[in-house]
C-alpha positions as CSV (number, residue, x, y, z in Angstrom):
1,M,80.8,123.5,98.1
2,E,82.3,124.4,94.8
3,N,84.3,121.1,95.1
4,N,81.3,119.1,95.1
5,S,78.9,118.0,91.6
6,A,75.5,119.8,91.9
7,D,73.9,116.7,92.4
8,T,76.0,116.1,95.8
9,V,75.3,119.7,97.0
10,R,71.6,119.1,96.9
11,L,71.7,115.6,98.1
12,L,73.9,117.4,101.3
13,E,71.3,120.3,101.3
14,L,68.8,117.6,102.0
15,A,70.7,116.1,104.7
16,R,71.6,118.9,106.6
17,T,67.6,119.2,106.9
18,G,67.7,115.7,108.6
19,D,66.7,113.7,105.3
20,K,68.0,110.5,106.1
21,A,67.1,109.3,102.7
22,A,69.3,112.1,100.9
23,L,72.4,111.1,103.6
24,N,72.1,107.2,102.6
25,E,71.7,108.3,99.0
26,I,75.2,109.9,99.2
27,F,76.9,107.3,101.1
28,A,75.6,104.5,99.0
29,Q,77.1,106.5,95.9
30,H,80.2,106.0,97.5
31,R,80.3,102.5,99.2
32,A,81.9,100.4,96.3
33,R,85.1,102.8,96.1
34,L,85.4,103.4,100.4
35,R,85.1,99.0,100.7
36,R,88.0,98.9,98.3
37,M,89.8,101.1,100.4
38,V,89.0,99.3,103.3
39,E,90.6,96.1,101.5
40,L,93.4,97.3,100.5
41,R,94.4,98.7,104.2
42,L,92.8,96.3,106.4
43,D,95.6,94.6,108.2
44,R,95.8,91.0,106.7
45,R,95.9,89.5,110.1
46,L,92.6,91.1,110.6
47,Q,90.7,90.0,107.4
48,S,89.3,86.8,108.7
49,R,87.8,88.3,111.9
50,I,86.6,92.0,110.6
51,D,84.6,92.3,107.0
52,A,84.9,95.3,104.8
53,S,81.2,95.9,105.0
54,D,80.8,95.8,108.6
55,V,83.7,98.7,108.6
56,I,81.9,100.9,106.8
57,Q,78.3,100.5,108.5
58,E,80.3,101.6,111.6
59,A,81.8,104.4,109.7
60,Y,78.3,105.0,108.6
61,V,77.2,106.0,112.1
62,D,80.5,108.5,112.0
63,V,79.2,110.1,109.3
64,V,75.5,110.7,110.7
65,T,77.2,112.2,113.9
66,R,80.1,114.6,112.1
67,L,78.1,115.8,109.1
68,E,77.4,119.0,110.4
69,E,81.4,119.5,110.6
70,Y,81.9,119.1,106.8
71,L,78.9,120.9,106.2
72,K,80.3,124.0,108.1
73,K,83.9,123.8,106.5
74,P,83.5,121.6,103.0
75,D,87.4,122.5,102.3
76,Y,87.6,119.4,99.8
77,P,85.3,116.8,97.9
78,L,82.7,115.0,100.1
79,F,84.3,111.5,98.9
80,L,87.6,112.4,100.4
81,W,86.0,113.2,103.6
82,L,84.0,110.1,103.8
83,R,87.1,108.4,102.9
84,L,89.0,110.0,106.0
85,I,85.7,109.1,108.3
86,V,86.2,105.3,107.0
87,G,89.9,105.5,107.2
88,E,89.5,107.0,111.2
89,R,87.3,104.0,111.6
90,L,90.0,101.1,110.7
91,V,92.7,103.1,112.5
92,K,90.6,102.3,115.7
93,L,90.1,98.8,114.9
94,H,93.3,98.6,114.0
95,R,94.3,99.6,117.3
96,H,91.8,97.6,119.1
97,H,92.8,94.3,117.8
98,L,96.1,94.6,117.1
99,G,97.7,97.1,119.7
100,A,101.4,96.9,120.2
101,Q,101.5,95.4,116.9
102,M,100.6,98.0,114.9
103,R,103.2,99.3,112.5
104,D,105.0,102.2,113.6
105,A,103.2,105.5,112.7
106,G,105.6,106.8,111.2
107,L,105.5,104.4,108.5
108,E,101.6,105.7,107.2
109,V,100.9,108.3,104.9
110,S,99.6,111.9,106.1
111,I,96.2,113.0,105.1
112,Y,94.8,116.0,106.4
113,R,97.1,115.8,109.5
114,G,95.7,112.4,110.2
115,A,97.1,109.3,109.2
116,L,95.3,106.0,107.2
117,P,96.8,102.5,107.4
118,E,99.1,102.2,104.7
119,A,98.7,100.1,101.7
120,S,101.3,97.2,102.5
121,S,103.6,95.3,99.9
122,A,101.8,92.1,101.0
123,A,98.1,94.0,100.4
124,L,99.5,94.9,96.9
125,A,100.8,91.7,96.1
126,A,97.5,90.3,96.7
127,Q,95.8,92.8,94.5
128,L,98.0,92.0,91.4
129,L,98.0,88.0,92.2
130,G,94.1,87.9,92.5
131,K,92.9,84.7,94.4
132,H,93.5,81.5,92.9
133,T,90.8,78.5,94.3
134,S,92.9,75.5,93.2
135,P,95.1,73.7,96.0
136,T,97.4,72.9,93.5
137,Q,98.3,76.4,92.8
138,A,99.0,77.5,96.5
139,A,102.5,77.1,96.8
140,E,103.1,78.8,93.6
141,R,101.3,81.8,94.5
142,A,102.9,81.8,97.9
143,E,106.4,81.8,96.2
144,R,105.2,84.6,93.7
145,M,103.6,86.2,96.5
146,M,107.2,86.5,98.5
147,R,109.0,87.6,95.1
148,L,106.5,90.4,94.4
149,Q,106.4,91.6,98.1
150,E,110.1,92.0,97.9
151,A,109.7,93.5,94.7
152,L,107.0,96.3,96.0
153,N,109.3,96.9,99.0
154,T,112.1,98.5,96.7
155,L,109.6,101.2,95.9
156,D,109.9,104.4,97.6
157,P,107.0,104.6,100.3
158,M,105.4,107.8,98.8
159,D,105.2,106.3,95.1
160,R,103.7,102.7,96.6
161,E,100.9,105.0,98.2
162,V,100.4,107.1,94.7
163,L,100.0,103.8,93.0
164,S,97.6,102.5,95.6
165,L,95.4,105.2,95.1
166,R,95.5,105.6,91.5
167,H,95.7,102.3,90.4
168,F,93.9,100.1,92.9
169,E,91.8,102.7,94.8
170,E,91.0,104.4,91.4
171,M,91.4,107.8,92.5
172,S,91.6,110.5,90.3
173,L,95.0,112.5,89.8
174,A,93.2,115.5,91.7
175,E,92.1,113.4,94.3
176,T,95.4,111.8,94.8
177,A,97.2,115.2,94.7
178,L,95.0,116.6,97.4
179,T,94.9,113.6,99.4
180,L,98.7,113.3,99.4
181,G,98.9,117.2,99.5
182,I,101.0,117.8,96.9
183,Q,100.6,119.1,93.1
184,E,99.0,117.1,90.4
185,S,102.1,117.6,88.6
186,A,104.2,115.7,91.3
187,A,101.2,113.1,92.1
188,A,101.3,112.6,87.8
189,K,105.0,111.8,88.1
190,R,105.2,109.9,90.7
191,Y,102.2,107.8,89.4
192,V,104.0,107.4,85.8
193,R,107.5,106.6,87.8
194,A,105.5,104.2,90.0
195,L,104.0,102.5,87.3
196,K,106.7,101.7,85.1
197,R,108.4,100.5,88.1
198,L,106.1,98.2,88.9
199,K,105.8,96.7,85.1
200,A,109.3,96.4,85.6
201,I,108.7,94.1,88.8
202,L,105.8,92.2,87.2
203,A,108.0,91.2,84.1
204,N,110.7,89.6,86.4
205,I,107.9,87.4,88.3
206,P,107.9,83.9,87.4
207,G,105.2,83.8,84.9
208,G,105.2,87.1,83.9
209,L,102.7,90.1,83.1
210,E,100.1,88.0,81.6
211,S,99.3,85.9,84.8
212,V,98.7,88.9,87.4
């Protein structure tokens, strides 16, 4: 349990005894971060059909069922375990709705000997551009979206993943390193390199850095 805070350990011990309120509190503490992960990694073809909140709610059932599994072997921080459970639920939804249309599993980044959907260049581009409501901006946004996707595709896949974890999922350096199974120093170097490359990419997109 040394990977978790004293408050988390306390709540886990209560949850071990069947205290549902404690488990609800644990999940609530991490819900916002888990939602960011789902929104980033949910295939864009499914975003009109599946809500991130529904994915998290379904995963909560898995958490309740598998909590004892974590308690027996808490080798890494609870948040990363919760993220993995939510990610596995996301993979199941992708398989159910997309089937053969799913990306090659070889393009996914391994985590704890499993795999979560990658944060695609399309998803990252959408995060960077944000949402415009004015119809007059639609054509301009589509053009910038295409240019940004093409540029992001030039990033090394691992660098793109580090950027996704640190910049968009707002993970700590330690969490990022654990997730990818690399040293913190390596994660730090990759993040700095990816961020530098991203800034160069944005500087060359029409509109520059200021409007993204």
